[in-house]
C-alpha positions as CSV (number, residue, x, y, z in Angstrom):
1,X,70.9,-55.1,77.6
2,X,67.7,-54.5,79.6
3,X,65.8,-51.3,79.1
4,X,64.9,-49.0,82.0
5,X,61.4,-50.4,82.4
6,X,62.6,-54.0,82.5
7,X,65.2,-53.1,85.0
8,X,62.6,-51.5,87.3
9,X,60.4,-54.6,87.0
10,X,63.3,-56.9,87.8
11,X,64.3,-54.8,90.8
12,X,60.7,-55.0,92.1
13,X,60.4,-58.7,91.4
14,X,63.7,-59.9,92.9
15,X,62.9,-59.3,96.6
16,X,59.2,-60.4,96.1
17,X,60.3,-63.7,94.5
18,X,62.9,-64.3,97.1
19,X,60.5,-63.8,100.0
20,X,57.8,-65.9,98.3
21,X,60.2,-68.7,97.5
22,X,61.9,-68.7,100.9
23,X,58.9,-68.4,103.2
24,X,55.9,-69.6,101.1
25,X,57.0,-72.0,98.5
26,X,59.9,-73.7,100.3
27,X,57.8,-74.6,103.4
28,X,54.9,-75.7,101.2
29,X,57.3,-78.0,99.3
30,X,58.3,-79.5,102.6
31,X,54.6,-80.3,103.3
32,X,54.2,-81.7,99.7
33,X,57.2,-84.0,100.1
34,X,55.8,-85.2,103.5
35,X,52.5,-86.1,101.8
36,X,54.4,-88.6,99.6
37,X,55.9,-90.4,102.5
38,X,54.6,-93.5,104.3
39,X,56.6,-94.5,107.3
40,X,59.5,-92.5,105.9
41,X,59.4,-94.1,102.5
42,X,58.2,-92.5,99.2
43,X,54.7,-93.7,98.4
44,X,51.3,-92.8,97.0
45,X,49.6,-94.7,99.7
46,X,48.4,-91.5,101.5
47,X,46.5,-90.3,98.5
48,X,45.2,-93.8,97.9
49,X,43.9,-93.8,101.4
50,X,42.3,-90.4,101.0
51,X,40.4,-91.2,97.8
52,X,39.8,-94.9,98.7
53,X,36.5,-96.4,99.8
54,X,37.6,-96.8,103.4
55,X,38.1,-93.0,103.7
56,X,34.6,-91.6,103.3
57,X,35.2,-89.2,106.1
58,X,37.8,-87.4,104.1
59,X,35.4,-86.9,101.2
60,X,32.6,-85.8,103.5
61,X,35.0,-83.3,105.1
62,X,36.1,-82.0,101.7
63,X,32.5,-81.6,100.4
64,X,31.4,-79.9,103.7
65,X,34.4,-77.5,103.5
66,X,33.6,-76.5,99.9
67,X,29.8,-75.9,100.2
68,X,30.2,-74.1,103.6
69,X,32.8,-71.9,102.0
70,X,30.6,-71.1,99.0
71,X,27.6,-70.3,101.2
72,X,29.9,-68.1,103.4
73,X,30.9,-66.1,100.3
74,X,27.3,-65.7,99.3
75,X,26.1,-64.6,102.8
76,X,29.0,-62.3,103.3
77,X,28.4,-60.7,99.9
78,X,24.6,-60.2,100.7
79,X,25.5,-58.4,103.9
80,X,28.7,-56.5,102.9
81,X,27.8,-55.2,99.4
82,X,24.5,-53.5,100.4
83,X,26.0,-52.0,103.5
84,X,28.9,-50.6,101.5
85,X,26.5,-49.2,98.8
86,X,24.2,-47.5,101.4
87,X,27.1,-46.0,103.5
88,X,29.0,-44.8,100.5
89,X,26.2,-43.6,98.2
90,X,23.7,-42.0,100.7
91,X,24.1,-39.3,103.3
92,X,22.0,-39.5,106.4
93,X,22.4,-38.7,110.1
94,X,25.0,-41.0,111.7
95,X,26.3,-42.4,108.4
96,X,30.0,-41.9,109.2
97,X,29.6,-43.4,112.7
98,X,27.7,-46.5,111.3
99,X,30.2,-46.8,108.6
100,X,33.1,-47.1,111.1
101,X,31.2,-49.5,113.2
102,X,30.5,-51.8,110.2
103,X,34.1,-53.0,110.1
104,X,34.3,-53.9,113.9
105,X,33.7,-57.6,113.4
106,X,37.1,-58.0,111.6
107,X,39.0,-57.1,114.8
108,X,37.8,-60.2,116.6
109,X,40.1,-63.2,116.2
110,X,38.3,-66.2,115.0
111,X,38.4,-68.1,118.3
112,X,37.4,-65.1,120.3
113,X,34.5,-64.4,117.9
114,X,33.2,-67.9,118.2
115,X,33.4,-67.8,122.0
116,X,31.6,-64.5,122.1
117,X,28.8,-65.9,119.9
118,X,28.5,-69.0,122.2
119,X,28.2,-66.8,125.3
120,X,25.7,-64.6,123.5
121,X,23.5,-67.0,121.4
122,X,24.4,-70.5,122.6
123,X,22.1,-72.7,124.6
124,X,23.4,-71.1,127.8
125,X,23.9,-67.7,126.1
126,X,22.7,-64.4,127.5
127,X,20.3,-63.5,124.7
128,X,18.3,-66.8,124.5
129,X,18.1,-66.9,128.4
130,X,17.1,-63.3,128.6
131,X,14.2,-63.9,126.1
132,X,13.2,-67.0,128.0
133,X,13.0,-65.1,131.3
134,X,11.2,-62.1,129.8
135,X,8.6,-64.3,128.1
136,X,8.5,-66.8,131.0
137,X,9.3,-69.7,128.7
138,X,10.1,-73.2,129.8
139,X,13.2,-73.4,127.6
140,X,15.3,-71.1,125.5
141,X,13.6,-70.2,122.2
142,X,16.7,-70.7,120.1
143,X,20.4,-71.4,120.2
144,X,23.0,-71.3,117.5
145,X,24.9,-74.4,116.5
146,X,25.6,-76.9,113.7
147,X,26.0,-75.7,110.1
148,X,23.6,-72.8,110.8
149,X,25.8,-71.6,113.6
150,X,29.0,-71.9,111.5
151,X,27.4,-69.9,108.6
152,X,26.2,-67.2,111.0
153,X,29.6,-66.8,112.6
154,X,31.3,-66.8,109.2
155,X,28.9,-64.2,107.8
156,X,29.4,-62.0,110.8
157,X,33.2,-62.2,110.8
158,X,33.8,-62.2,107.1
159,X,31.4,-59.7,105.5
160,X,33.8,-56.9,106.3
161,X,36.0,-58.2,103.5
162,X,33.2,-57.4,101.0
163,X,32.3,-54.2,102.8
164,X,35.9,-52.8,102.7
165,X,36.7,-53.8,99.1
166,X,33.3,-52.7,97.8
167,X,33.6,-49.4,99.7
168,X,37.1,-48.8,98.3
169,X,35.9,-49.6,94.7
170,X,32.8,-47.4,95.0
171,X,34.9,-44.4,96.2
172,X,37.1,-44.9,93.2
173,X,34.4,-44.7,90.6
174,X,34.1,-41.4,88.8
175,X,30.6,-40.2,89.3
176,X,30.5,-38.8,85.8
177,X,30.3,-42.3,84.4
178,X,27.0,-43.0,86.1
179,X,25.8,-39.5,85.4
180,X,26.4,-40.0,81.7
181,X,24.4,-43.3,81.8
182,X,21.5,-41.4,83.6
183,X,21.6,-38.7,80.9
184,X,21.3,-41.3,78.2
185,X,18.0,-42.5,79.8
186,X,19.0,-45.5,82.0
187,X,17.2,-46.1,85.2
188,X,18.9,-46.7,88.6
189,X,18.9,-50.5,88.4
190,X,20.3,-50.5,84.8
191,X,23.0,-48.0,85.8
192,X,24.0,-50.1,88.7
193,X,24.0,-53.4,86.8
194,X,25.7,-52.1,83.6
195,X,28.1,-49.4,84.9
196,X,28.6,-49.7,88.7
197,X,28.6,-53.4,89.3
198,X,31.2,-54.2,86.5
199,X,33.5,-51.6,88.0
200,X,33.2,-53.3,91.4
201,X,34.3,-56.7,89.9
202,X,38.0,-56.4,91.0
203,X,37.0,-55.7,94.6
204,X,34.3,-58.4,94.6
205,X,36.8,-61.0,93.3
206,X,39.3,-60.0,95.9
207,X,36.7,-60.3,98.7
208,X,35.3,-63.6,97.3
209,X,38.8,-65.1,97.3
210,X,39.5,-64.0,100.9
211,X,36.2,-65.2,102.3
212,X,36.4,-68.5,100.5
213,X,39.9,-69.2,101.7
214,X,39.3,-68.1,105.2
215,X,36.2,-70.3,105.4
216,X,38.1,-73.3,103.9
217,X,40.6,-72.8,106.7
218,X,38.0,-72.2,109.4
219,X,38.7,-74.3,112.5
220,X,37.2,-72.7,115.6
221,X,33.6,-72.4,114.3
222,X,33.2,-76.1,113.2
223,X,35.1,-77.4,116.2
224,X,33.2,-75.4,118.9
225,X,29.7,-74.8,117.3
226,X,29.1,-78.0,115.5
227,X,30.7,-80.6,117.8
228,X,33.5,-81.5,115.6
229,X,31.5,-81.3,112.3
230,X,33.7,-82.8,109.6
231,X,35.6,-80.2,107.6
232,X,39.0,-80.6,106.1
233,X,40.8,-78.3,108.5
234,X,39.5,-80.4,111.4
235,X,40.6,-83.6,109.6
236,X,44.1,-82.2,109.3
237,X,44.1,-81.3,113.0
238,X,42.9,-84.8,114.0
239,X,45.5,-86.4,111.8
240,X,48.2,-84.3,113.4
241,X,47.2,-85.0,117.0
242,X,46.9,-88.7,116.2
243,X,50.5,-88.6,115.0
244,X,49.7,-89.3,111.3
245,X,51.7,-86.4,109.9
246,X,51.9,-87.9,106.4
247,X,48.1,-88.0,106.1
248,X,47.8,-84.5,107.6
249,X,50.2,-83.3,104.9
250,X,48.2,-85.1,102.2
251,X,45.0,-83.4,103.4
252,X,46.7,-80.0,103.5
253,X,47.8,-80.5,99.9
254,X,44.3,-81.4,98.8
255,X,42.9,-78.4,100.6
256,X,45.4,-76.2,98.8
257,X,44.4,-77.6,95.4
258,X,40.8,-76.8,96.0
259,X,41.5,-73.3,97.1
260,X,43.9,-72.6,94.3
261,X,41.3,-73.9,91.8
262,X,38.9,-71.4,93.1
263,X,41.6,-68.7,92.8
264,X,42.2,-69.6,89.2
265,X,38.5,-69.6,88.4
266,X,38.0,-66.1,89.9
267,X,41.1,-64.8,88.1
268,X,39.7,-66.1,84.8
269,X,36.4,-64.4,85.6
270,X,38.1,-61.1,86.4
271,X,40.5,-61.2,83.4
272,X,37.7,-61.4,80.9
273,X,37.4,-57.6,80.9
274,X,39.4,-54.5,81.6
275,X,38.2,-52.5,84.6
276,X,40.5,-49.5,84.6
277,X,39.4,-46.0,84.2
278,X,40.9,-42.5,84.2
279,X,40.0,-40.7,87.4
280,X,39.5,-36.9,87.2
281,X,40.0,-36.5,90.9
282,X,36.3,-36.1,91.6
283,X,35.3,-37.3,95.1
284,X,32.7,-39.9,95.8
285,X,29.2,-38.5,95.4
286,X,26.6,-39.2,98.1
287,X,22.9,-38.5,97.7
288,X,21.1,-36.8,100.5
289,X,18.1,-38.8,101.8
290,X,15.4,-36.1,101.7
291,X,12.4,-38.3,102.6
292,X,12.1,-37.9,106.4
293,X,10.4,-41.3,106.9
294,X,13.1,-43.1,104.8
295,X,15.9,-41.1,106.5
296,X,14.9,-42.1,110.0
297,X,14.1,-45.7,108.9
298,X,17.8,-45.9,107.8
299,X,18.9,-44.3,111.0
300,X,16.9,-46.8,113.0
301,X,18.2,-49.8,111.0
302,X,21.7,-48.4,111.5
303,X,21.2,-48.3,115.3
304,X,19.9,-51.8,115.3
305,X,22.7,-53.1,113.2
306,X,25.2,-51.3,115.4
307,X,23.8,-53.0,118.5
308,X,24.0,-56.4,116.8
309,X,27.6,-55.8,115.6
310,X,28.8,-54.5,119.0
311,X,27.1,-57.2,121.2
312,X,30.0,-59.7,120.8
313,X,32.5,-56.9,121.8
314,X,30.3,-56.0,124.7
315,X,30.1,-59.6,125.8
316,X,33.9,-59.8,125.9
317,X,34.0,-56.7,128.1
318,X,31.4,-58.3,130.4
319,X,33.4,-61.5,130.6
320,X,36.6,-59.5,131.4
321,X,34.9,-58.0,134.4
322,X,33.6,-61.3,135.9
323,X,35.9,-62.7,138.6
324,X,36.8,-66.3,138.7
325,X,33.8,-68.5,140.0
326,X,31.2,-65.8,139.5
327,X,29.8,-67.3,136.3
328,X,29.8,-71.0,136.2
329,X,26.5,-72.8,136.6
330,X,24.6,-69.5,137.0
331,X,22.4,-68.1,134.2
332,X,23.9,-64.7,134.5
333,X,27.1,-63.3,136.1
334,X,26.7,-62.8,139.8
335,X,29.6,-60.3,140.4
336,X,31.8,-57.8,138.6
337,X,35.2,-56.4,139.5
338,X,38.5,-55.3,138.1
339,X,40.3,-58.3,139.4
340,X,41.2,-59.7,136.0
341,X,42.7,-56.3,134.9
342,X,44.6,-56.0,138.1
343,X,46.1,-59.4,137.6
344,X,46.9,-58.5,134.0
345,X,49.2,-55.6,135.0
346,X,50.6,-57.1,138.2
347,X,51.4,-60.7,137.1
348,X,54.3,-60.8,134.6
349,X,53.2,-64.3,133.5
350,X,49.9,-62.7,132.2
351,X,51.3,-59.4,130.9
352,X,54.4,-60.7,129.1
353,X,52.3,-62.8,126.5
354,X,50.2,-59.7,125.8
355,X,53.3,-57.5,125.3
356,X,54.9,-60.1,123.1
357,X,51.8,-60.5,121.0
358,X,51.6,-56.7,120.4
359,X,55.3,-56.5,119.5
360,X,55.1,-59.5,117.1
361,X,52.0,-58.2,115.5
362,X,53.5,-54.7,114.9
363,X,56.6,-56.2,113.3
364,X,54.5,-58.5,111.1
365,X,52.2,-55.5,110.2
366,X,55.1,-53.3,109.1
367,X,56.6,-56.1,107.0
368,X,53.4,-57.2,105.3
369,X,52.4,-53.5,104.6
370,X,55.7,-52.8,102.7
371,X,55.8,-56.2,101.0
372,X,52.1,-56.2,100.1
373,X,52.2,-52.8,98.3
374,X,55.3,-53.7,96.3
375,X,53.8,-57.1,95.3
376,X,50.5,-55.6,94.3
377,X,52.2,-52.9,92.2
378,X,54.2,-55.6,90.4
379,X,51.2,-57.8,89.7
380,X,49.0,-55.0,88.5
381,X,51.3,-52.4,86.9
382,X,54.1,-54.5,85.5
383,X,54.2,-57.0,82.7
384,X,56.3,-60.1,83.1
385,X,56.3,-63.8,82.4
386,X,54.8,-65.9,85.2
387,X,52.5,-63.3,86.7
388,X,49.7,-65.9,87.3
389,X,52.2,-68.2,89.0
390,X,53.3,-65.3,91.3
391,X,49.7,-64.6,92.1
392,X,49.1,-68.2,93.1
393,X,52.2,-68.1,95.3
394,X,50.9,-65.0,97.0
395,X,47.5,-66.7,97.8
396,X,49.0,-70.0,99.1
397,X,49.2,-68.9,102.8
398,X,45.5,-68.0,102.7
399,X,44.6,-71.3,101.1
400,X,46.1,-73.2,104.0
401,X,44.8,-73.5,107.6
402,X,46.8,-71.4,110.0
403,X,47.9,-74.6,111.8
404,X,49.3,-75.9,108.5
405,X,51.1,-72.7,107.8
406,X,52.7,-73.0,111.2
407,X,53.7,-76.7,110.6
408,X,55.1,-75.7,107.2
409,X,57.4,-73.2,108.9
410,X,58.4,-75.6,111.6
411,X,59.4,-78.2,109.0
412,X,61.3,-75.6,107.0
413,X,63.1,-73.8,109.8
414,X,63.8,-76.4,112.5
415,X,67.3,-76.5,111.1
416,X,69.6,-73.8,109.7
417,X,69.0,-72.7,106.1
418,X,69.8,-69.9,103.8
419,X,66.4,-68.3,104.3
420,X,66.9,-68.3,108.1
421,X,70.4,-66.9,107.7
422,X,71.9,-70.0,109.1
423,X,69.9,-70.0,112.3
424,X,67.2,-72.3,113.7
425,X,64.1,-70.2,114.0
426,X,61.8,-72.7,115.7
427,X,61.6,-71.9,119.4
428,X,62.9,-68.3,118.9
429,X,61.1,-65.0,119.0
430,X,61.2,-64.5,115.2
431,X,59.2,-67.6,114.2
432,X,55.8,-66.1,115.2
433,X,56.2,-62.7,113.5
434,X,57.3,-64.6,110.4
435,X,54.2,-66.8,110.6
436,X,51.9,-63.7,111.0
437,X,53.7,-62.1,108.1
438,X,53.3,-65.1,105.8
439,X,49.7,-65.7,106.8
440,X,48.5,-62.2,106.0
441,X,50.4,-61.4,102.8
442,X,47.3,-62.2,100.7
443,X,45.0,-59.9,102.7
444,X,47.2,-56.8,102.0
445,X,47.9,-57.8,98.4
446,X,44.3,-58.5,97.5
447,X,42.9,-55.3,99.0
448,X,45.7,-53.2,97.4
449,X,45.3,-54.9,94.1
450,X,41.6,-53.9,94.0
451,X,42.6,-50.3,94.2
452,X,45.5,-50.5,91.7
453,X,43.3,-52.3,89.2
454,X,41.2,-49.1,88.9
455,X,44.1,-46.6,88.8
456,X,44.8,-45.6,85.2
457,X,48.5,-45.7,84.1
458,X,48.2,-42.1,82.8
459,X,48.4,-40.8,86.4
460,X,51.9,-42.2,86.9
461,X,52.9,-41.2,83.4
462,X,51.8,-37.6,84.0
463,X,54.1,-37.4,87.1
464,X,57.0,-38.9,85.2
465,X,56.4,-36.6,82.2
466,X,56.8,-33.7,84.7
467,X,60.3,-34.9,85.6
468,X,59.6,-37.1,88.6
469,X,61.7,-40.2,89.0
470,X,60.0,-43.6,89.3
471,X,60.6,-44.0,93.1
472,X,59.4,-40.5,93.8
473,X,56.3,-41.1,91.7
474,X,55.7,-44.4,93.6
475,X,56.2,-42.7,97.0
476,X,54.3,-39.4,96.4
477,X,51.6,-40.6,93.9
478,X,50.9,-44.3,94.0
479,X,51.2,-44.9,97.8
480,X,49.0,-41.9,98.7
481,X,46.3,-43.1,96.3
482,X,46.4,-46.5,97.8
483,X,46.2,-45.2,101.3
484,X,43.4,-42.7,100.4
485,X,41.2,-45.3,98.6
486,X,41.6,-48.0,101.2
487,X,40.5,-45.8,104.1
């Protein structure tokens, strides 16, 4: 007979395992099987071609993907961690406003963000041409592109992962721990390095994994900014459009192996120590910046950073107001109107896709919110065999390019199956919400895990000792803590 705790763990794990097997593992297995086929026959020829001397392009793409991803992690951390520390540990005029603006880049879809940067900082972009005209130069002083352009776009769009997870971890640290270190004679740097930084490790690991895997799957930036610069996600795309689905599947498998290897390394690094602490319910402490010069320097830097962060969004607004034909060969837009917005609401062919996108996104958001919290709770607060394997399954959708996730689902659900309830999902409304749901499972699980890692088990135990049932404790204690510390 199972005891009560094991039954609760089993009840949590059953729906989690079924979802992961049906919509993550099963489609991935379809891709794996495809990689071992050559002209429909089982063969290792695809892997031989990938690692053979004649396929140097694949090795180059693999290396480019890895080092660009590692640099993206580094640059995103160098931006996101200091911003999180400043906005969560110091109080100065406009702090709350600047803190809210800091997460704005994450709302830009990757393709839209790249296009905004091209219109802003590309060779024909607004900023370089404005500088050229103001300084009366013969040519634009700069333009983004190549590897530098990829890294700039990655750093801009991905640093919010570090900012959000670091902010959540900082707000969860009991100030008395740092105060005790100060009272024992430690200086600020030593307190940060010996006390604060180790407690940030779960959040930093979560952010590193997300940034690395998003960068490995990056498609728009290498394709548009670097003229088809070889990365593995582009190689997969080219293999697909050339009709070589077996090689595309092989490249997808190798991309997954690299990303999962990074996941295992980061998990090993995090599991070396225990980062839990007992919170006393003390709110985050912020130091008032008393030096007027320093205070207004921080405000000025905040304003400049706000302008830089909002420029891509402003560019999109400008583009939306430019009627067709008013910005083609011209340096700047020659006319503005509401023509595009009028067409949006008058033409069903334009509005219907917008409405469908919002409905599908809402359904996926609700599903991944519920599933992500349950999965994170099981991974952090429950002990069971195969936890690492479950964690790997959770991260698989983030290790694959979005196009590969879509192809996985197509291969899995282009015919009736038990996981599609006997229906063909391809070509129906439900295939896209399912794809969004699968794709963003890791994002919710990782960010929630960073919070639960620091929540001491005694908080739940106290509620249960007062007579609360497990589900009531989960609903009234655990979920509010997650929501509070992630906001």
